[in-house]
Structures are given as C-alpha cells and as structure tokens.
Residue, then its C-alpha position, 0 to 999 in steps of 0.5 A: m500500500k505504500d505506493l498509494f502515498k507516492s503521488n505527492n506531486k499532484l497533492k503538492n500542486d493541488f494543496p501548496n498551502i497545506f504543504d507549506i503548513f507541514e514545512k512550518f510545523f513538522s520535522e522528521k524526528d517529531n512523533i505525530a498522530i493523525g485522527l483517522s476515519w473513513w470519511s473524506d476529510s480524514m482520508l485526504l488528511a492522511h494522504l496529505v501527511l504521508s505524501f508530504r513525508e514521502e516527498k521529504k524521504w522521511n521515515n514514517s515509523n513515528v507517524n501514528l494513525l488513531h481510529c476510534n471504533h465506537r461500534i455504534r453504526k452498523e458500518s463500524e466493523e466494515e470501516k475498521e476492516f477497510l482501514k486495517k487493509y488500506f493502511s496495512n503497513k502503517n502504524l494504525i492504532i484502533f481503540e475499541r469501545d466496550t459496548s457491554k461496559y458502556p452500552n448507551e452513550n450519546e454523541e457528546s460522551l463518545r466525543e469525550r471518549r475519543y479525546s480521552e483515548f487520543s490524549t492517553f496515547c499522545k501522552k504515553n508516546n510523546i506526540k508533538y502534533l495531533c492532526l485533526w480533520h476539521n475543515l472550513t465547513d465544520r468551522i462555519e457550522t460551529s460558528f452558526m451553532n455558537m451564534i444561535r447561543w449568542c456568542g462573541i468573536k472568540w466563539f464565532k472563530n471557534m477553531n485555530l490552525e494550531d491549538t491547545n486543548q484541555y485534554f492534551e498537556n504537551t501535544k498541540i492540535l493541528r488542523p491543516l484542512l481548516y480552509e478547505d470546504k467539505e464539498s471540495i474535499e469530497k469532490y477531490c477524493e472522488d476525482n483522485d480515487i481516494p476512497f471514503f465513506q459517506d455517513k447517511t445520518n449526516f443527511d438527517t436534519t433531525v439527528s442534530i442541530r449541526n445537520n439542520i444548520r448544514h442542510n437548511y442554511i449553509f448549503p442553500l446559502n452556498k447555492l445562492s452565491k456564485k462561484s462558491s463565494f459564500y465559502e470564500s467570504r467565510k474563509n476571508i473572515y476567518s483569515e482576518l480573525d486569525e491574523t488579528r489573533n497572531q499579532n504580537n503583544r495583542l491583549i484579548p478582552m475577556k467577558l467581564n460577567p464571570y469575574r464579579n464586576a471586574s473593571h477589565a479582564y484581558e487574556r494574552v497567549i504567549p507561546k514559549g518561543e516568544i517568552n522574553w523580557n521585551n515581550l512581557v514589558t510591552v504587555f505590562t506597559s499597555l496596562w500601565i503596570s510597572p512590575k519590579k525586575e525580579e517579578i518579571s524574571s519570576i513570571i518568565k520562569r513560571l511561563k516557561n515551565s507552564e506553571d499555574w500561578f497568580f499574584e497581585i500587583q497595583s490593584q490587579t491580579i495577574f494569573l499565569s496558566h499554561e502559556r497564557i497570562y490573564f490580567i483582571k482588575g476586580k474586587q480583592r480575592f474575588r477568585e476565592k469567593e464561592l457562588n451560592l446559587e442553585k437551580e433545578i433543571t426541569y426541561v431541555w434547551i438553553q437556560r439562564f444560570w447566573n451570567y451564563q447561558l447553558d445548553i441543557p441536554q435530555e440527560l440533565i433533566w431533574t438534576k441540580i445546577r450549582f457552583p463548586k464547593k471546596w471539597d467537591y469530588y468529580k470522577w473520584k478526584l478532588f474537583t480543584k485538582r481535576a480543574l488544574n489538570k485540565k488547564i482551567p485557570i484558578f479564577r475560573r474554577n469556582s465559577l464553573p456550573l456543574a450538575e448534581k444528582d443524588e449528591k453526586i456530580i455528573v457533569v461540569f460545564e467547562p469553559q468551552h461549553i459555557i456561553f456568556n451573556 
C-alpha cells in the first residue's frame, strides 16, 4: 500500500498551502498522530501527511494513525476492516469501545471518549502534533451553532490552525484542512480515487442541530452565491480573525460577567518561543503596570515551565496558566469567593444560570445546577485538582456550573461549553 502515498506531486500542486503548513510545523524526528476515519476529510488528511513525508524521504515509523471504533453504526466493523487493509503497513492504532461496559452513550460522551483515548496515547508516546480533520465547513457550522447561543468573536472563530486543548498537556492540535470546504474535499477524493465513506445520518436534519444548520442554511446559502463565494467570504473572515489573533503583544478582552464586576479582564497567549523580557514589558506597559525586575524574571520562569500561578500587583491580579497570562482588575480575592446559587433543571434547551447561558441536554433533566464547593469530588478526584489538570485557570474554577444528582456530580460545564451573556 505504500505506493498509494507516492503521488505527492499532484497533492503538492493541488494543496501548496497545506504543504507549506507541514514545512512550518513538522520535522522528521517529531512523533505525530493523525485522527483517522473513513470519511473524506480524514482520508485526504492522511494522504496529505504521508505524501508530504514521502516527498521529504522521511521515515514514517513515528507517524501514528488513531481510529476510534465506537461500534455504534452498523458500518463500524466494515470501516475498521477497510482501514486495517488500506493502511496495512502503517502504524494504525484502533481503540475499541466496550459496548457491554458502556452500552448507551450519546454523541457528546463518545466525543469525550475519543479525546480521552487520543490524549492517553499522545501522552504515553510523546506526540508533538495531533492532526485533526476539521475543515472550513465544520468551522462555519460551529460558528452558526455558537451564534444561535449568542456568542462573541472568540466563539464565532471557534477553531485555530494550531491549538491547545484541555485534554492534551504537551501535544498541540493541528488542523491543516481548516480552509478547505467539505464539498471540495469530497469532490477531490472522488476525482483522485481516494476512497471514503459517506455517513447517511449526516443527511438527517433531525439527528442534530449541526445537520439542520448544514442542510437548511449553509448549503442553500452556498447555492445562492456564485462561484462558491459564500465559502470564500467565510474563509476571508476567518483569515482576518486569525491574523488579528497572531499579532504580537495583542491583549484579548475577556467577558467581564464571570469575574464579579471586574473593571477589565484581558487574556494574552504567549507561546514559549516568544517568552522574553521585551515581550512581557510591552504587555505590562499597555496596562500601565510597572512590575519590579525580579517579578518579571519570576513570571518568565513560571511561563516557561507552564506553571499555574497568580499574584497581585497595583490593584490587579495577574494569573499565569499554561502559556497564557490573564490580567483582571476586580474586587480583592474575588477568585476565592464561592457562588451560592442553585437551580433545578426541569426541561431541555438553553437556560439562564447566573451570567451564563447553558445548553441543557435530555440527560440533565431533574438534576441540580450549582457552583463548586471546596471539597467537591468529580470522577473520584478532588474537583480543584481535576480543574488544574485540565488547564482551567484558578479564577475560573469556582465559577464553573456543574450538575448534581443524588449528591453526586455528573457533569461540569467547562469553559468551552459555557456561553456568556
């Protein structure tokens, strides 16, 4: 099967921008992983990565193909056997769900399981990049879904080419197909004999909000436009937003609602390669903060070590958490105050809780929504320790809503699930 990935001249000519992405991020000795399924975007992604490495004459022994067989669809076994045959001489790792142990799981829990399997593998095998199949159409659909839930710019943008994720400690997420739309990907696969499976449930608008948005809004909008201008316009919007994100020393305003009447709250992502004296001083100066030299030295050290830490200076609290620095000016020791608010859930749909809008699924009916208490345990681990492991900054931990039933926490609404008013 190795010859399947040697037609790289055509792939390189057809996707020069993606090959440029690989040139920027990959090196021969890096351990990388690819999320794999039989769908068109995932199959194309695998071809692109493997063809790029063939062209560079790099050994593919450190490339891992990760497939989760949830055993939900009747085609699941067929998909698994196809992938085993098609990638027979590659490092294909298949994670099987034990249906006897976990018989009834919804889409969200299956996604959680997939990320859990991937993160465990990445940590154990020192994976530098996990390549995922998310494409432009996925991104647009997610933007529409978040717009329904009253999102801001951050959640409208929703995905990045290179990203961090709460499940992964030292592994970066890479989405090379983020500017390629789904229809074009499928057509390319059909024209170039790259086999893929079309999931019939994707055409059923009653299955999910995403399917409803895709077939009743996005596809019709694209048909109304000329020469795929709808996709091109979305692509341009995302490109401009990504450019803004990558500007040096940019402070990103955060919603003030969760921070107890803070007068301002900013976030700054500082990749380890950009952590230096001048960079930090520029950020502090823009907020009229004048830390001492030893304080800046301490901050640089802790940022490089990705430590979770905070300190107060000139009526502001500065939080450090996994290459991110947060500036919040609020009431003294606001991070320590517990929020005493409870609400019983009696119906499905988006509901207001404190300053949040929560999307309530069926399984949370008759649960109690509240905020964390000091000695809460979740999944057999102290809640504060679990939040730390998931890289949730300390100032957010006691303002994350959770669902409790029979005095047991069953769900925590983590930052990516929460919509601020």
